[in-house]
N, C-alpha and C positions, 0 to 999 in steps of 0.2 A: 193704329194712328199712322197717318201718312207722314213722310219726311217733311220737314219744314221747307217752304218755298224760298227761293232766292228773292232778294229785294227787287230784282228786275222782273221776276215772274209775278210778284205781288203787285207791282205797279201796273203791269199789263192786265192782270185780273181786275184790278181796281178800275182802270180806264174802261175796260169792257163792261163792267157792272154799271158804271156811270152812263154808258151809252145805250143800255138796254131800254127798249120801249115798254111802256105800260107798267113801269116799276114805281114804287113809292119810297118815301123817305120819312123817318121820324125827325121832326124839327123841334129842337129844344131851345127855348128862349127864356130870358129873364131880364127884368128891368124894374127898378124901384121896388124891390121886394116881391115882385110878382113872377113866379116861375110858371112855365107853360110848356106842354108837350102835345104835339098833334102829328098825325100822319098826313102827308100831302103828296100829290103827284109832283114830278119834277122833270126837267130837261137838262141835259149837259150841253151848254152852248157857250162858245167863246171862252173855254176853260173855266166856266163858272157853273155852279148849280143854280138853276133858275126855278123859282117856285112862284105860284100864283096864289093869292089869297085876297080876301076882302080888305080893302084899304082901312076899314075901321076895326078889323079883328085884333084881338089881343096879340096874336102872332106878329102881325104887321107893326103894331104899335111898339111891341117889345124890341123888334129888330131895328126899327128906325130910332128908338130911344137909346139903345145900347150899341148899335152898329155891329153886334156880334151874334153868332148863332152856332149851335152844335147840331150836326146832322148825323144820323145813324142809318146805315144801309145794310140790308141783308139779315139773315138769321144769326143767332148767337154763335154758331160754329162756322161762320164765314162772314165776319163783320168788317165793315169799313166805317170808321169814325172820322168826320171832318169838322174841324173848327174853322169857321169862315167869318169874313167881314162883309158887310153890305157895301157893294161897289156901286150899285145903281138901283133905283126904285122908280118905276114909271107907271102911271095909270094906263091900263090896257087901251082905252080909246085913243090915247095920244101916240101909241106905238105904230111903227111901220109894219106892214103886213108880213115882212120877212121874219121879224122877231116873233110875232104871234104864231105864224105858221110853223116855225122851228119848234116852239113850245108844244103846239098842238100835235105835231107829228110824233114826238117822242112821248109826251104825257098821255096822249090819247083823248084829249078833250080840248075844246075851244074856250079859253078863259073869257071871251067876249060874250058867251052865252049865259053866264050866271053872274048876277050881282055887280058890284062896283069893285072889280078886281084891279090889283096892281101886280106887275111882274117885278120880282126882286132878284137881282143878280148877286149871288153870294160867292165871293172869291176865296178859295181854300187858302188857309195859312198853315194848317197842320193836317196831315193825313196819316192815319194809322190803319193797318189792316192785319188781321190774324184769323186763323181758323181754330186751332187747338192750342193748348198750353205750350206746346213746343214752338209756337210762333210768337209768343209774347215778347221774347227778346228779339229786337230788330223790327218791331211792328211799326215804328215811325218811318214813313216814306217821304214826308215833306215836312220841312220846318221853316218858319218865317216866310212862307210862300214859295220856297224853292225845293224842288225835288232833290233828294239826297242821292249822291252818286253810288 
């Protein structure tokens, strides 16, 4: 087992992971007794995780209803967990090309091409990252929307 990473290294690794192209995220939502988990493409834009989904989907309805979401990135031995709040939700046709292009470039697909999609900007409130059991202690990198020193 490798030595545990410093908080600074974990933060750098987390930001690198968030910026990777063609990656996916597990999106866990719940609202009014309805829990839901789906894998989606994402982009890291304006310090938010941006996802695209059908406006009428259970994922979108749960996020809009609760304003909260939990996101899981990476395999179990190199995980990043983010608790986020909905900052912004806009129908794709109403967005400027810059926002859509930023999403398309990282996620690898154009959300205008399929269905009645919305883009949702999810602002991290808590970020945790760990690889092995020796990184469980100190896994919290952000609390209340602020990176820890």
